[in-house]
N, C-alpha and C positions, 0 to 999 in steps of 0.2 A: 684418438688420444692414446698416448703410450704410457702404460702403467708398469712397464718392465723394469724401470729405474726411477729413482727419486728425482722429482722435478726441482729445478732451481727457480724458485718464485719468491717474491717478497709480498707478504700480506699487506692489505690496505691499512689496517690499523697500526702497522709498524712504520708506516711512512711518517716522517717528521712533520709534514704539512698536510696530513689528513684532516678532514672536517672534525673540529673538536666536539661539536654537538653530536655527530654521528658516532664518534668514539665513545662519548658518555653513554649514549643510548645502547651501544653494543655491550659495554661493561654491565649496564643494568640488566640487559636481557640474558647475559650469561648465567645468572642465577637460575633462570628457567631451563635454558638449554642444557646446562651442565647436569641439572637434576635429571632431565628426561634422557639424555643420551650418553653420559660419561661413566656411569656406575661407580662413582667415587664413594657414594654412601655404602654400597655393599663392600668395597674394598676396605674402607676404614672400619666398618662394623665387624668385619671378619678378621682383620690382621692388626688392628691397633687397639681398639676398645677392649677386647677380651684380655689383652696384656695389661692394660691399666686397671682392669677390675681385680686383678690378682693382688694388688697392694693399693687399695683405694684411698689410703690416708696420705700418700705422698703426692708431690706435685711433679707432673710430667712435662717435658719440653719437646715440642714438635717444630721442626723447621719445614716450611712449605716453600719449595724451590720454584720460582716463576709464578708467583701466587696470583697475578692479575689483580682483580678487584676484590679478592679475598672472600668471595661467597662460600668457598668450601671451609675456610677457617672459621667463619661465622657459624656455620652449621655445626661443626665439630664442638666449638665452644658451647653452643646451645644444648647439644646432647650431653656434654659433660656437666653443665649446670644442672640439667634435669636429673642426672644420676649421682650428683654430688661427688664428681671426680674433678680433680684440680689439674688444669692444663694451662700452659702458656704456649702461644704460637709465635714464632718469628717468621714472618711473611717476607720473602725476598723478591723484589721486583725492580728491574733496572730502568724501566721507562718512567721518567719523572712525571709525566701526565697521568699515568696509571697510579703511580705512587700517591699523588695528590688525591685522586678519586678514592683510592682505598683507605686513606687515612680519614677522609670525611665519612665514608661508608661505615667505618669501625668506631666511630666516636662513642658508641654505647658498648664497646667490647674492649675494655682495658686489658684483657688477656692477650690481645693481638697486637704485636709490634710490627709495624711495616718499616722495612729497611730498604733503602735505595741502594742496590748493589747488583753485581753480576751473580746470578744464581750458581754459576760454575766455579766461583771462587770460594773454596772451602774455608778461608779465613773469616768469612762473614756468616757462617752457619752457626756459630756459638758451640755449645756442647749439647746437642740434642739427644733425647732418648729415641726419637723417631725422625725420619726424614721422608718427606712425601713430594712427589713431583707429578703433575698432570700436564700433559701437552707441552712438555719441555723438549723431549728428545727430537721431535721432528723439526725443531728450530736449529738443531745442532748438526755439524758435520759429523761423519762417521768417527773421525779422529777425536773430536770433542766429546762424543758419547763415551768413547773408550776412556778418556781422561776423567769424565764425570763418574763413571762407574768405579774406576780405581779409587777416586777420592771418597766415594761412598764406603767402599770396602775399607779404606784406611781410617775413616771416621769411626767405623765399627759401632753404629747405633744398635740399640735393641732390635730395631727393625727398620728397613726402608721399603717404601712402596712406590713403584713408578708405573704410571698408566699413560698409555698413548694410543693413537689411532693405528689401524692397519690399512696399508695402501691396497686399493683394489677398484676395479671397475664398478662392481655392484655397490660397494660402500659410497663411492663417489656420486653415482646417479641417484641412489636412494636418499642420501643426504640432501641433495639439491631439491628433491621433490618434498620430502618430509619437513624440512626446516623453513621452506619459503613462507608458509603462513605465519611462522613465529617471528620472522626476522625483518619485517617492514621497518625501514628507517635505520637499519643497522648494517654492519659489514659482514654479518654472520654468514650468509650464504656464500659470498665471494671468498672470504678468508677461510671459511671452513672447508670449502672445496679445494682451495690451494693447500691447506694443511694436510688433507688426505693425500694429494699428490706428492707432498714433501715427506710423508711418513715412510715407514719401513714395512717390509714383509717380515713374517715370523722368522724365516730362515736367515735374513739379514741380521736381525737382532740377536739370534743365537750365534751367529759368526762374530759379531761384536763382543758378546759375552766370552767367547772362547779366546778371542784376542786379548781381551782384558785380563784374563787368567786371575780371577778374584780368588782370595783365600777362603771366603765364606761361601757357602752354597747359595745359589740363586734359583728360585722356582719361576718358570715362565708359563703362563696360561692365557688362553683366549677367553674373551668375554663378549656376549652379544650386546650391542651390534658393532661388529668389526673393530674390536679393541684388543689390546695386548697388555697384560700386566706382568711386572717383574717384582718379586718380593724376596728380599734377602735380609742379612744382618745377623748379628751373633745370637739374637734371641730366637 
């Protein structure tokens, strides 16, 4: 299998005729697999929550691009409730089936608004203090990634955090072994493997950043296991 370039693959859950029961099971299981493998909690705890604590009496707005089932948004809201921090989350998701699931899952989270829209369209972002995206970049072409980064730079939030996979043979085969016991009855093994093959190398992301020529500095760093994060913004 060739990992030297991004693969052109379509994930099973993105197919319009995929099994709706398996899709629902996949969205439910993401809450566990995201927690175990994606490091989103560490990123939000390091780069978003400390900034909120500086002015704990105001209400902050976060836009989650490509939010999926919104398990990350719900976790963030629970943390903010516990710390008496005020946050509203605009969760952008374009798949109407996932939007329906997310709205049902968030029925006890009035802080989360689920918006059916293209996450790459900045007109649907609102005026957020923070922008967050997980597993969005690997769904986009290089040109679309450049456009997204330019739009983030133009939006000038206090901070934006982007997290995605790093392509590689070790990541691919390790994921297939480790995730299999957790993914029965879901698309997670197949689609996660495809996502890794669709994702970027670190050098490719740095080239995209160089081409985007952003005004604000962006820090890139790797996270275990096989992940890359980008953090930028005027804050």
